[in-house]
PQR file of N, CA, C, O and H, with PARSE charges and radii, in Angstrom:
ATOM      1  N   UNK A   1     100.474  94.848 107.928 -0.4000 1.5000
ATOM      2  CA  UNK A   1     101.426  95.911 107.826 -0.0000 2.0000
ATOM      3  C   UNK A   1     100.900  96.921 106.766  0.5500 1.7000
ATOM      4  O   UNK A   1     100.303  96.456 105.795 -0.5500 1.4000
ATOM      5  N   UNK A   2     101.066  98.210 106.869 -0.4000 1.5000
ATOM      6  CA  UNK A   2     100.665  99.146 105.851 -0.0000 2.0000
ATOM      7  C   UNK A   2     101.944 100.044 105.525  0.5500 1.7000
ATOM      8  O   UNK A   2     102.648 100.504 106.424 -0.5500 1.4000
ATOM      9  H   UNK A   2     101.551  98.587 107.658  0.4000 1.0000
ATOM     10  N   UNK A   3     102.160 100.232 104.331 -0.4000 1.5000
ATOM     11  CA  UNK A   3     103.343 100.966 103.915 -0.0000 2.0000
ATOM     12  C   UNK A   3     102.865 102.104 102.914  0.5500 1.7000
ATOM     13  O   UNK A   3     102.143 101.836 101.953 -0.5500 1.4000
ATOM     14  H   UNK A   3     101.588  99.858 103.601  0.4000 1.0000
ATOM     15  N   UNK A   4     103.286 103.321 103.180 -0.4000 1.5000
ATOM     16  CA  UNK A   4     103.059 104.459 102.408 -0.0000 2.0000
ATOM     17  C   UNK A   4     104.465 104.956 101.800  0.5500 1.7000
ATOM     18  O   UNK A   4     105.334 105.319 102.593 -0.5500 1.4000
ATOM     19  H   UNK A   4     103.873 103.538 103.960  0.4000 1.0000
ATOM     20  N   UNK A   5     104.677 104.978 100.623 -0.4000 1.5000
ATOM     21  CA  UNK A   5     106.052 105.142  99.952 -0.0000 2.0000
ATOM     22  C   UNK A   5     105.880 106.539  99.210  0.5500 1.7000
ATOM     23  O   UNK A   5     104.994 106.682  98.367 -0.5500 1.4000
ATOM     24  H   UNK A   5     103.971 104.683  99.978  0.4000 1.0000
ATOM     25  N   UNK A   6     106.688 107.485  99.523 -0.4000 1.5000
ATOM     26  CA  UNK A   6     106.646 108.760  98.787 -0.0000 2.0000
ATOM     27  C   UNK A   6     107.944 109.066  98.421  0.5500 1.7000
ATOM     28  O   UNK A   6     108.881 108.549  99.030 -0.5500 1.4000
ATOM     29  H   UNK A   6     107.408 107.368 100.208  0.4000 1.0000
ATOM     30  N   UNK A   7     108.155 109.961  97.362 -0.4000 1.5000
ATOM     31  CA  UNK A   7     109.374 110.481  96.905 -0.0000 2.0000
ATOM     32  C   UNK A   7     109.236 111.235  95.681  0.5500 1.7000
ATOM     33  O   UNK A   7     108.143 111.302  95.118 -0.5500 1.4000
ATOM     34  H   UNK A   7     107.395 110.381  96.867  0.4000 1.0000
ATOM     35  N   UNK A   8     110.297 111.824  95.216 -0.4000 1.5000
ATOM     36  CA  UNK A   8     110.382 112.630  94.008 -0.0000 2.0000
ATOM     37  C   UNK A   8     110.035 111.682  92.761  0.5500 1.7000
ATOM     38  O   UNK A   8     110.175 110.461  92.840 -0.5500 1.4000
ATOM     39  H   UNK A   8     111.184 111.769  95.673  0.4000 1.0000
ATOM     40  N   UNK A   9     109.635 112.242  91.757 -0.4000 1.5000
ATOM     41  CA  UNK A   9     109.360 111.579  90.452 -0.0000 2.0000
ATOM     42  C   UNK A   9     110.613 110.815  89.968  0.5500 1.7000
ATOM     43  O   UNK A   9     111.706 111.381  90.009 -0.5500 1.4000
ATOM     44  H   UNK A   9     109.522 113.233  91.693  0.4000 1.0000
ATOM     45  N   UNK A  10     110.500 109.603  89.530 -0.4000 1.5000
ATOM     46  CA  UNK A  10     111.625 108.872  89.038 -0.0000 2.0000
ATOM     47  C   UNK A  10     112.734 108.537  90.032  0.5500 1.7000
ATOM     48  O   UNK A  10     113.897 108.360  89.670 -0.5500 1.4000
ATOM     49  H   UNK A  10     109.613 109.143  89.497  0.4000 1.0000
ATOM     50  N   UNK A  11     112.330 108.459  91.283 -0.4000 1.5000
ATOM     51  CA  UNK A  11     113.439 108.171  92.389 -0.0000 2.0000
ATOM     52  C   UNK A  11     113.346 106.660  92.633  0.5500 1.7000
ATOM     53  O   UNK A  11     114.073 106.196  93.512 -0.5500 1.4000
ATOM     54  H   UNK A  11     111.385 108.603  91.577  0.4000 1.0000
ATOM     55  N   UNK A  12     112.533 105.844  91.954 -0.4000 1.5000
ATOM     56  CA  UNK A  12     112.507 104.340  92.226 -0.0000 2.0000
ATOM     57  C   UNK A  12     111.539 103.935  93.232  0.5500 1.7000
ATOM     58  O   UNK A  12     111.792 102.921  93.883 -0.5500 1.4000
ATOM     59  H   UNK A  12     111.942 106.221  91.240  0.4000 1.0000
ATOM     60  N   UNK A  13     110.386 104.627  93.469 -0.4000 1.5000
ATOM     61  CA  UNK A  13     109.352 104.068  94.329 -0.0000 2.0000
ATOM     62  C   UNK A  13     108.761 102.843  93.855  0.5500 1.7000
ATOM     63  O   UNK A  13     108.695 101.844  94.570 -0.5500 1.4000
ATOM     64  H   UNK A  13     110.181 105.451  92.940  0.4000 1.0000
ATOM     65  N   UNK A  14     108.302 102.889  92.599 -0.4000 1.5000
ATOM     66  CA  UNK A  14     107.657 101.696  92.077 -0.0000 2.0000
ATOM     67  C   UNK A  14     108.595 100.476  92.016  0.5500 1.7000
ATOM     68  O   UNK A  14     108.212  99.353  92.343 -0.5500 1.4000
ATOM     69  H   UNK A  14     108.355 103.702  92.018  0.4000 1.0000
ATOM     70  N   UNK A  15     109.769 100.729  91.608 -0.4000 1.5000
ATOM     71  CA  UNK A  15     110.674  99.638  91.445 -0.0000 2.0000
ATOM     72  C   UNK A  15     111.104  99.002  92.798  0.5500 1.7000
ATOM     73  O   UNK A  15     111.372  97.803  92.876 -0.5500 1.4000
ATOM     74  H   UNK A  15     110.081 101.641  91.342  0.4000 1.0000
ATOM     75  N   UNK A  16     111.162  99.873  93.891 -0.4000 1.5000
ATOM     76  CA  UNK A  16     111.394  99.315  95.150 -0.0000 2.0000
ATOM     77  C   UNK A  16     110.226  98.579  95.629  0.5500 1.7000
ATOM     78  O   UNK A  16     110.435  97.489  96.162 -0.5500 1.4000
ATOM     79  H   UNK A  16     110.945 100.847  93.828  0.4000 1.0000
ATOM     80  N   UNK A  17     109.014  99.014  95.519 -0.4000 1.5000
ATOM     81  CA  UNK A  17     107.699  98.346  95.984 -0.0000 2.0000
ATOM     82  C   UNK A  17     107.625  97.049  95.198  0.5500 1.7000
ATOM     83  O   UNK A  17     107.275  96.016  95.769 -0.5500 1.4000
ATOM     84  H   UNK A  17     108.844  99.899  95.087  0.4000 1.0000
ATOM     85  N   UNK A  18     107.945  97.065  93.902 -0.4000 1.5000
ATOM     86  CA  UNK A  18     107.782  95.731  93.128 -0.0000 2.0000
ATOM     87  C   UNK A  18     108.717  94.683  93.618  0.5500 1.7000
ATOM     88  O   UNK A  18     108.389  93.500  93.703 -0.5500 1.4000
ATOM     89  H   UNK A  18     108.229  97.904  93.439  0.4000 1.0000
ATOM     90  N   UNK A  19     109.906  95.153  93.944 -0.4000 1.5000
ATOM     91  CA  UNK A  19     110.891  94.110  94.496 -0.0000 2.0000
ATOM     92  C   UNK A  19     110.496  93.632  95.901  0.5500 1.7000
ATOM     93  O   UNK A  19     110.711  92.481  96.281 -0.5500 1.4000
ATOM     94  H   UNK A  19     110.172  96.115  93.874  0.4000 1.0000
ATOM     95  N   UNK A  20     109.929  94.541  96.626 -0.4000 1.5000
ATOM     96  CA  UNK A  20     109.417  94.148  97.995 -0.0000 2.0000
ATOM     97  C   UNK A  20     108.211  93.288  97.793  0.5500 1.7000
ATOM     98  O   UNK A  20     108.199  92.248  98.452 -0.5500 1.4000
ATOM     99  H   UNK A  20     109.754  95.476  96.317  0.4000 1.0000
ATOM    100  N   UNK A  21     107.222  93.520  97.027 -0.4000 1.5000
ATOM    101  CA  UNK A  21     106.155  92.752  96.809 -0.0000 2.0000
ATOM    102  C   UNK A  21     106.374  91.193  96.167  0.5500 1.7000
ATOM    103  O   UNK A  21     105.617  90.244  96.375 -0.5500 1.4000
ATOM    104  H   UNK A  21     107.232  94.365  96.492  0.4000 1.0000
ATOM    105  N   UNK A  22     107.413  91.175  95.461 -0.4000 1.5000
ATOM    106  CA  UNK A  22     107.777  89.844  94.896 -0.0000 2.0000
ATOM    107  C   UNK A  22     108.055  88.858  96.006  0.5500 1.7000
ATOM    108  O   UNK A  22     107.873  87.661  95.786 -0.5500 1.4000
ATOM    109  H   UNK A  22     108.028  91.946  95.291  0.4000 1.0000
ATOM    110  N   UNK A  23     108.506  89.299  97.250 -0.4000 1.5000
ATOM    111  CA  UNK A  23     108.686  88.359  98.268 -0.0000 2.0000
ATOM    112  C   UNK A  23     107.573  88.114  99.314  0.5500 1.7000
ATOM    113  O   UNK A  23     107.719  87.405 100.310 -0.5500 1.4000
ATOM    114  H   UNK A  23     108.654  90.272  97.429  0.4000 1.0000
ATOM    115  N   UNK A  24     106.426  88.792  98.975 -0.4000 1.5000
ATOM    116  CA  UNK A  24     105.262  88.690  99.852 -0.0000 2.0000
ATOM    117  C   UNK A  24     104.179  88.001  99.299  0.5500 1.7000
ATOM    118  O   UNK A  24     103.650  88.347  98.243 -0.5500 1.4000
ATOM    119  H   UNK A  24     106.307  89.368  98.166  0.4000 1.0000
ATOM    120  N   UNK A  25     103.769  86.881 100.078 -0.4000 1.5000
ATOM    121  CA  UNK A  25     102.696  86.011  99.544 -0.0000 2.0000
ATOM    122  C   UNK A  25     101.207  86.587  99.554  0.5500 1.7000
ATOM    123  O   UNK A  25     100.442  86.450  98.599 -0.5500 1.4000
ATOM    124  H   UNK A  25     104.199  86.600 100.936  0.4000 1.0000
ATOM    125  N   UNK A  26     100.895  87.219 100.687 -0.4000 1.5000
ATOM    126  CA  UNK A  26      99.484  87.726 100.608 -0.0000 2.0000
ATOM    127  C   UNK A  26      99.736  89.328 100.536  0.5500 1.7000
ATOM    128  O   UNK A  26     100.313  89.916 101.450 -0.5500 1.4000
ATOM    129  H   UNK A  26     101.517  87.331 101.462  0.4000 1.0000
ATOM    130  N   UNK A  27      99.278  89.950  99.432 -0.4000 1.5000
ATOM    131  CA  UNK A  27      99.321  91.305  99.245 -0.0000 2.0000
ATOM    132  C   UNK A  27      98.017  91.974  98.931  0.5500 1.7000
ATOM    133  O   UNK A  27      97.106  91.311  98.434 -0.5500 1.4000
ATOM    134  H   UNK A  27      98.808  89.472  98.690  0.4000 1.0000
ATOM    135  N   UNK A  28      97.881  93.214  99.185 -0.4000 1.5000
ATOM    136  CA  UNK A  28      96.736  94.073  98.789 -0.0000 2.0000
ATOM    137  C   UNK A  28      97.247  95.551  98.402  0.5500 1.7000
ATOM    138  O   UNK A  28      98.331  96.012  98.758 -0.5500 1.4000
ATOM    139  H   UNK A  28      98.622  93.752  99.588  0.4000 1.0000
ATOM    140  N   UNK A  29      96.464  96.096  97.758 -0.4000 1.5000
ATOM    141  CA  UNK A  29      96.788  97.504  97.395 -0.0000 2.0000
ATOM    142  C   UNK A  29      97.107  97.681  95.841  0.5500 1.7000
ATOM    143  O   UNK A  29      96.832  96.825  95.000 -0.5500 1.4000
ATOM    144  H   UNK A  29      95.583  95.722  97.469  0.4000 1.0000
ATOM    145  N   UNK A  30      97.703  98.866  95.576 -0.4000 1.5000
ATOM    146  CA  UNK A  30      97.872  99.174  94.164 -0.0000 2.0000
ATOM    147  C   UNK A  30      99.073 100.133  94.144  0.5500 1.7000
ATOM    148  O   UNK A  30      99.422 100.710  95.174 -0.5500 1.4000
ATOM    149  H   UNK A  30      97.927  99.562  96.259  0.4000 1.0000
ATOM    150  N   UNK A  31      99.704 100.304  92.975 -0.4000 1.5000
ATOM    151  CA  UNK A  31     100.773 101.186  92.605 -0.0000 2.0000
ATOM    152  C   UNK A  31     100.208 101.998  91.357  0.5500 1.7000
ATOM    153  O   UNK A  31      99.322 101.539  90.637 -0.5500 1.4000
ATOM    154  H   UNK A  31      99.421  99.836  92.138  0.4000 1.0000
ATOM    155  N   UNK A  32     100.770 103.186  91.171 -0.4000 1.5000
ATOM    156  CA  UNK A  32     100.367 103.911  89.988 -0.0000 2.0000
ATOM    157  C   UNK A  32     101.750 103.897  89.051  0.5500 1.7000
ATOM    158  O   UNK A  32     102.886 103.917  89.523 -0.5500 1.4000
ATOM    159  H   UNK A  32     101.490 103.559  91.755  0.4000 1.0000
ATOM    160  N   UNK A  33     101.448 103.863  87.732 -0.4000 1.5000
ATOM    161  CA  UNK A  33     102.389 103.771  86.740 -0.0000 2.0000
ATOM    162  C   UNK A  33     102.242 104.884  85.739  0.5500 1.7000
ATOM    163  O   UNK A  33     101.116 105.049  85.269 -0.5500 1.4000
ATOM    164  H   UNK A  33     100.525 103.847  87.349  0.4000 1.0000
ATOM    165  N   UNK A  34     103.111 105.582  85.392 -0.4000 1.5000
ATOM    166  CA  UNK A  34     103.103 106.636  84.417 -0.0000 2.0000
ATOM    167  C   UNK A  34     102.747 106.088  83.065  0.5500 1.7000
ATOM    168  O   UNK A  34     103.282 105.042  82.696 -0.5500 1.4000
ATOM    169  H   UNK A  34     104.025 105.448  85.774  0.4000 1.0000
ATOM    170  N   UNK A  35     101.878 106.717  82.293 -0.4000 1.5000
ATOM    171  CA  UNK A  35     101.552 106.563  80.908 -0.0000 2.0000
ATOM    172  C   UNK A  35     102.420 107.584  80.082  0.5500 1.7000
ATOM    173  O   UNK A  35     102.088 108.760  79.937 -0.5500 1.4000
ATOM    174  H   UNK A  35     101.444 107.566  82.592  0.4000 1.0000
ATOM    175  N   UNK A  36     103.545 107.037  79.564 -0.4000 1.5000
ATOM    176  CA  UNK A  36     104.478 108.007  79.052 -0.0000 2.0000
ATOM    177  C   UNK A  36     103.857 108.505  77.599  0.5500 1.7000
ATOM    178  O   UNK A  36     102.949 107.945  76.984 -0.5500 1.4000
ATOM    179  H   UNK A  36     103.815 106.082  79.682  0.4000 1.0000
ATOM    180  N   UNK A  37     104.565 109.679  77.213 -0.4000 1.5000
ATOM    181  CA  UNK A  37     104.209 110.359  76.010 -0.0000 2.0000
ATOM    182  C   UNK A  37     105.275 109.991  75.049  0.5500 1.7000
ATOM    183  O   UNK A  37     106.375 110.524  75.197 -0.5500 1.4000
ATOM    184  H   UNK A  37     105.302 110.133  77.713  0.4000 1.0000
ATOM    185  N   UNK A  38     105.089 109.144  74.076 -0.4000 1.5000
ATOM    186  CA  UNK A  38     106.229 108.618  73.434 -0.0000 2.0000
ATOM    187  C   UNK A  38     106.808 109.702  72.468  0.5500 1.7000
ATOM    188  O   UNK A  38     107.923 109.495  71.988 -0.5500 1.4000
ATOM    189  H   UNK A  38     104.195 108.712  73.956  0.4000 1.0000
ATOM    190  N   UNK A  39     106.124 110.850  72.150 -0.4000 1.5000
ATOM    191  CA  UNK A  39     106.749 111.819  71.325 -0.0000 2.0000
ATOM    192  C   UNK A  39     107.505 113.013  72.191  0.5500 1.7000
ATOM    193  O   UNK A  39     108.071 113.969  71.661 -0.5500 1.4000
ATOM    194  H   UNK A  39     105.219 111.018  72.541  0.4000 1.0000
ATOM    195  N   UNK A  40     107.425 112.814  73.450 -0.4000 1.5000
ATOM    196  CA  UNK A  40     108.023 113.724  74.395 -0.0000 2.0000
ATOM    197  C   UNK A  40     108.784 113.102  75.484  0.5500 1.7000
ATOM    198  O   UNK A  40     108.274 113.161  76.603 -0.5500 1.4000
ATOM    199  H   UNK A  40     106.965 112.038  73.881  0.4000 1.0000
ATOM    200  N   UNK A  41     109.852 112.548  75.358 -0.4000 1.5000
ATOM    201  CA  UNK A  41     110.587 111.853  76.591 -0.0000 2.0000
ATOM    202  C   UNK A  41     110.543 112.701  77.859  0.5500 1.7000
ATOM    203  O   UNK A  41     110.846 113.894  77.816 -0.5500 1.4000
ATOM    204  H   UNK A  41     110.267 112.500  74.449  0.4000 1.0000
ATOM    205  N   UNK A  42     110.191 112.132  78.919 -0.4000 1.5000
ATOM    206  CA  UNK A  42     110.021 112.768  80.298 -0.0000 2.0000
ATOM    207  C   UNK A  42     108.753 113.362  80.446  0.5500 1.7000
ATOM    208  O   UNK A  42     108.497 113.914  81.517 -0.5500 1.4000
ATOM    209  H   UNK A  42     109.945 111.163  78.953  0.4000 1.0000
ATOM    210  N   UNK A  43     107.846 113.336  79.466 -0.4000 1.5000
ATOM    211  CA  UNK A  43     106.406 113.829  79.607 -0.0000 2.0000
ATOM    212  C   UNK A  43     105.538 112.575  79.786  0.5500 1.7000
ATOM    213  O   UNK A  43     105.987 111.455  79.546 -0.5500 1.4000
ATOM    214  H   UNK A  43     108.054 112.889  78.596  0.4000 1.0000
ATOM    215  N   UNK A  44     104.334 112.780  80.195 -0.4000 1.5000
ATOM    216  CA  UNK A  44     103.440 111.640  80.498 -0.0000 2.0000
ATOM    217  C   UNK A  44     102.006 112.151  80.075  0.5500 1.7000
ATOM    218  O   UNK A  44     101.673 113.334  80.144 -0.5500 1.4000
ATOM    219  H   UNK A  44     103.968 113.691  80.389  0.4000 1.0000
ATOM    220  N   UNK A  45     101.173 111.101  79.618 -0.4000 1.5000
ATOM    221  CA  UNK A  45      99.812 111.223  79.236 -0.0000 2.0000
ATOM    222  C   UNK A  45      98.890 111.104  80.414  0.5500 1.7000
ATOM    223  O   UNK A  45      97.842 111.749  80.465 -0.5500 1.4000
ATOM    224  H   UNK A  45     101.443 110.140  79.562  0.4000 1.0000
ATOM    225  N   UNK A  46      99.266 110.303  81.337 -0.4000 1.5000
ATOM    226  CA  UNK A  46      98.517 110.060  82.591 -0.0000 2.0000
ATOM    227  C   UNK A  46      99.078 109.066  83.423  0.5500 1.7000
ATOM    228  O   UNK A  46     100.300 108.933  83.485 -0.5500 1.4000
ATOM    229  H   UNK A  46     100.117 109.779  81.295  0.4000 1.0000
ATOM    230  N   UNK A  47      98.183 108.250  84.164 -0.4000 1.5000
ATOM    231  CA  UNK A  47      98.630 107.245  85.049 -0.0000 2.0000
ATOM    232  C   UNK A  47      97.618 106.027  85.091  0.5500 1.7000
ATOM    233  O   UNK A  47      96.397 106.190  85.083 -0.5500 1.4000
ATOM    234  H   UNK A  47      97.190 108.359  84.113  0.4000 1.0000
ATOM    235  N   UNK A  48      98.274 104.721  85.140 -0.4000 1.5000
ATOM    236  CA  UNK A  48      97.549 103.639  85.347 -0.0000 2.0000
ATOM    237  C   UNK A  48      97.597 103.284  86.816  0.5500 1.7000
ATOM    238  O   UNK A  48      98.544 103.575  87.546 -0.5500 1.4000
ATOM    239  H   UNK A  48      99.266 104.588  85.147  0.4000 1.0000
ATOM    240  N   UNK A  49      96.440 102.591  87.225 -0.4000 1.5000
ATOM    241  CA  UNK A  49      96.524 102.001  88.569 -0.0000 2.0000
ATOM    242  C   UNK A  49      96.811 100.426  88.410  0.5500 1.7000
ATOM    243  O   UNK A  49      96.136  99.806  87.588 -0.5500 1.4000
ATOM    244  H   UNK A  49      95.670 102.354  86.632  0.4000 1.0000
ATOM    245  N   UNK A  50      97.736  99.794  89.127 -0.4000 1.5000
ATOM    246  CA  UNK A  50      98.011  98.356  89.062 -0.0000 2.0000
ATOM    247  C   UNK A  50      97.827  97.844  90.407  0.5500 1.7000
ATOM    248  O   UNK A  50      98.452  98.283  91.373 -0.5500 1.4000
ATOM    249  H   UNK A  50      98.284 100.298  89.794  0.4000 1.0000
ATOM    250  N   UNK A  51      96.896  96.838  90.473 -0.4000 1.5000
ATOM    251  CA  UNK A  51      96.639  96.328  91.787 -0.0000 2.0000
ATOM    252  C   UNK A  51      97.615  94.972  91.983  0.5500 1.7000
ATOM    253  O   UNK A  51      98.282  94.513  91.056 -0.5500 1.4000
ATOM    254  H   UNK A  51      96.388  96.482  89.688  0.4000 1.0000
ATOM    255  N   UNK A  52      97.593  94.460  93.209 -0.4000 1.5000
ATOM    256  CA  UNK A  52      98.296  93.332  93.599 -0.0000 2.0000
ATOM    257  C   UNK A  52      98.164  92.222  92.723  0.5500 1.7000
ATOM    258  O   UNK A  52      99.113  91.444  92.617 -0.5500 1.4000
ATOM    259  H   UNK A  52      97.051  94.833  93.962  0.4000 1.0000
ATOM    260  N   UNK A  53      97.073  92.034  92.054 -0.4000 1.5000
ATOM    261  CA  UNK A  53      96.731  90.836  91.071 -0.0000 2.0000
ATOM    262  C   UNK A  53      97.146  91.188  89.613  0.5500 1.7000
ATOM    263  O   UNK A  53      96.917  90.410  88.687 -0.5500 1.4000
ATOM    264  H   UNK A  53      96.302  92.666  92.141  0.4000 1.0000
ATOM    265  N   UNK A  54      97.775  92.411  89.438 -0.4000 1.5000
ATOM    266  CA  UNK A  54      98.115  92.891  88.122 -0.0000 2.0000
ATOM    267  C   UNK A  54      97.043  93.371  87.185  0.5500 1.7000
ATOM    268  O   UNK A  54      97.250  93.508  85.979 -0.5500 1.4000
ATOM    269  H   UNK A  54      97.961  93.043  90.191  0.4000 1.0000
ATOM    270  N   UNK A  55      95.900  93.622  87.764 -0.4000 1.5000
ATOM    271  CA  UNK A  55      94.783  94.253  87.088 -0.0000 2.0000
ATOM    272  C   UNK A  55      94.987  95.738  86.911  0.5500 1.7000
ATOM    273  O   UNK A  55      95.405  96.414  87.851 -0.5500 1.4000
ATOM    274  H   UNK A  55      95.732  93.511  88.743  0.4000 1.0000
ATOM    275  N   UNK A  56      94.724  96.233  85.810 -0.4000 1.5000
ATOM    276  CA  UNK A  56      95.096  97.694  85.569 -0.0000 2.0000
ATOM    277  C   UNK A  56      93.777  98.564  85.179  0.5500 1.7000
ATOM    278  O   UNK A  56      92.811  98.066  84.602 -0.5500 1.4000
ATOM    279  H   UNK A  56      94.385  95.684  85.047  0.4000 1.0000
ATOM    280  N   UNK A  57      93.857  99.805  85.534 -0.4000 1.5000
ATOM    281  CA  UNK A  57      92.773 100.724  85.158 -0.0000 2.0000
ATOM    282  C   UNK A  57      93.495 102.087  85.008  0.5500 1.7000
ATOM    283  O   UNK A  57      94.536 102.376  85.599 -0.5500 1.4000
ATOM    284  H   UNK A  57      94.642 100.209  86.003  0.4000 1.0000
ATOM    285  N   UNK A  58      92.828 102.887  84.155 -0.4000 1.5000
ATOM    286  CA  UNK A  58      93.414 104.341  83.990 -0.0000 2.0000
ATOM    287  C   UNK A  58      92.831 105.147  85.079  0.5500 1.7000
ATOM    288  O   UNK A  58      91.632 105.199  85.355 -0.5500 1.4000
ATOM    289  H   UNK A  58      91.983 102.652  83.674  0.4000 1.0000
ATOM    290  N   UNK A  59      93.796 105.774  85.674 -0.4000 1.5000
ATOM    291  CA  UNK A  59      93.495 106.750  86.858 -0.0000 2.0000
ATOM    292  C   UNK A  59      93.368 108.066  86.261  0.5500 1.7000
ATOM    293  O   UNK A  59      92.423 108.779  86.602 -0.5500 1.4000
ATOM    294  H   UNK A  59      94.770 105.731  85.449  0.4000 1.0000
ATOM    295  N   UNK A  60      94.187 108.452  85.437 -0.4000 1.5000
ATOM    296  CA  UNK A  60      94.135 109.755  84.890 -0.0000 2.0000
ATOM    297  C   UNK A  60      94.720 109.811  83.528  0.5500 1.7000
ATOM    298  O   UNK A  60      95.688 109.103  83.251 -0.5500 1.4000
ATOM    299  H   UNK A  60      94.954 107.873  85.160  0.4000 1.0000
ATOM    300  N   UNK A  61      94.156 110.654  82.617 -0.4000 1.5000
ATOM    301  CA  UNK A  61      94.837 110.636  81.244 -0.0000 2.0000
ATOM    302  C   UNK A  61      94.446 112.087  80.585  0.5500 1.7000
ATOM    303  O   UNK A  61      93.365 112.628  80.815 -0.5500 1.4000
ATOM    304  H   UNK A  61      93.369 111.229  82.841  0.4000 1.0000
ATOM    305  N   UNK A  62      95.313 112.571  79.858 -0.4000 1.5000
ATOM    306  CA  UNK A  62      95.047 113.918  79.215 -0.0000 2.0000
ATOM    307  C   UNK A  62      93.888 113.923  78.299  0.5500 1.7000
ATOM    308  O   UNK A  62      93.259 114.970  78.144 -0.5500 1.4000
ATOM    309  H   UNK A  62      96.191 112.131  79.671  0.4000 1.0000
ATOM    310  N   UNK A  63      93.548 112.828  77.671 -0.4000 1.5000
ATOM    311  CA  UNK A  63      92.334 112.673  76.787 -0.0000 2.0000
ATOM    312  C   UNK A  63      91.063 112.507  77.410  0.5500 1.7000
ATOM    313  O   UNK A  63      90.048 112.491  76.714 -0.5500 1.4000
ATOM    314  H   UNK A  63      94.059 111.978  77.796  0.4000 1.0000
ATOM    315  N   UNK A  64      91.005 112.369  78.769 -0.4000 1.5000
ATOM    316  CA  UNK A  64      89.822 112.209  79.568 -0.0000 2.0000
ATOM    317  C   UNK A  64      88.965 113.368  79.371  0.5500 1.7000
ATOM    318  O   UNK A  64      89.422 114.457  79.719 -0.5500 1.4000
ATOM    319  H   UNK A  64      91.830 112.382  79.335  0.4000 1.0000
ATOM    320  N   UNK A  65      87.769 113.313  78.858 -0.4000 1.5000
ATOM    321  CA  UNK A  65      86.845 114.500  78.721 -0.0000 2.0000
ATOM    322  C   UNK A  65      86.268 115.024  79.964  0.5500 1.7000
ATOM    323  O   UNK A  65      85.570 116.037  79.910 -0.5500 1.4000
ATOM    324  H   UNK A  65      87.398 112.428  78.576  0.4000 1.0000
ATOM    325  N   UNK A  66      86.504 114.403  81.130 -0.4000 1.5000
ATOM    326  CA  UNK A  66      86.054 114.870  82.363 -0.0000 2.0000
ATOM    327  C   UNK A  66      86.511 116.353  82.732  0.5500 1.7000
ATOM    328  O   UNK A  66      87.588 116.728  82.270 -0.5500 1.4000
ATOM    329  H   UNK A  66      87.070 113.580  81.173  0.4000 1.0000
ATOM    330  N   UNK A  67      85.821 117.165  83.475 -0.4000 1.5000
ATOM    331  CA  UNK A  67      86.259 118.308  83.935 -0.0000 2.0000
ATOM    332  C   UNK A  67      87.033 118.259  85.206  0.5500 1.7000
ATOM    333  O   UNK A  67      87.607 119.258  85.640 -0.5500 1.4000
ATOM    334  H   UNK A  67      84.946 116.860  83.850  0.4000 1.0000
ATOM    335  N   UNK A  68      87.051 117.099  85.808 -0.4000 1.5000
ATOM    336  CA  UNK A  68      87.726 116.948  87.116 -0.0000 2.0000
ATOM    337  C   UNK A  68      89.240 116.702  86.805  0.5500 1.7000
ATOM    338  O   UNK A  68      89.564 115.869  85.959 -0.5500 1.4000
ATOM    339  H   UNK A  68      86.584 116.288  85.456  0.4000 1.0000
ATOM    340  N   UNK A  69      90.071 117.361  87.429 -0.4000 1.5000
ATOM    341  CA  UNK A  69      91.553 117.247  87.166 -0.0000 2.0000
ATOM    342  C   UNK A  69      92.249 117.044  88.466  0.5500 1.7000
ATOM    343  O   UNK A  69      93.474 116.924  88.498 -0.5500 1.4000
ATOM    344  H   UNK A  69      89.808 118.037  88.116  0.4000 1.0000
TER
END
């Protein structure tokens, strides 16, 4: 089964997916999680990728020196 979940920011997509995945034994894929800006509520620095095994990596960050945006 493949699921693509879309919606407005802060609508609960990650929460819904986390609850769904808690009941699934064999899982693959990843979710993105905001990296919040602690000095500016509601703003973000970038995004983390979190895979089904809870490994994380930075997907995007404002301090990334790359010209790719």
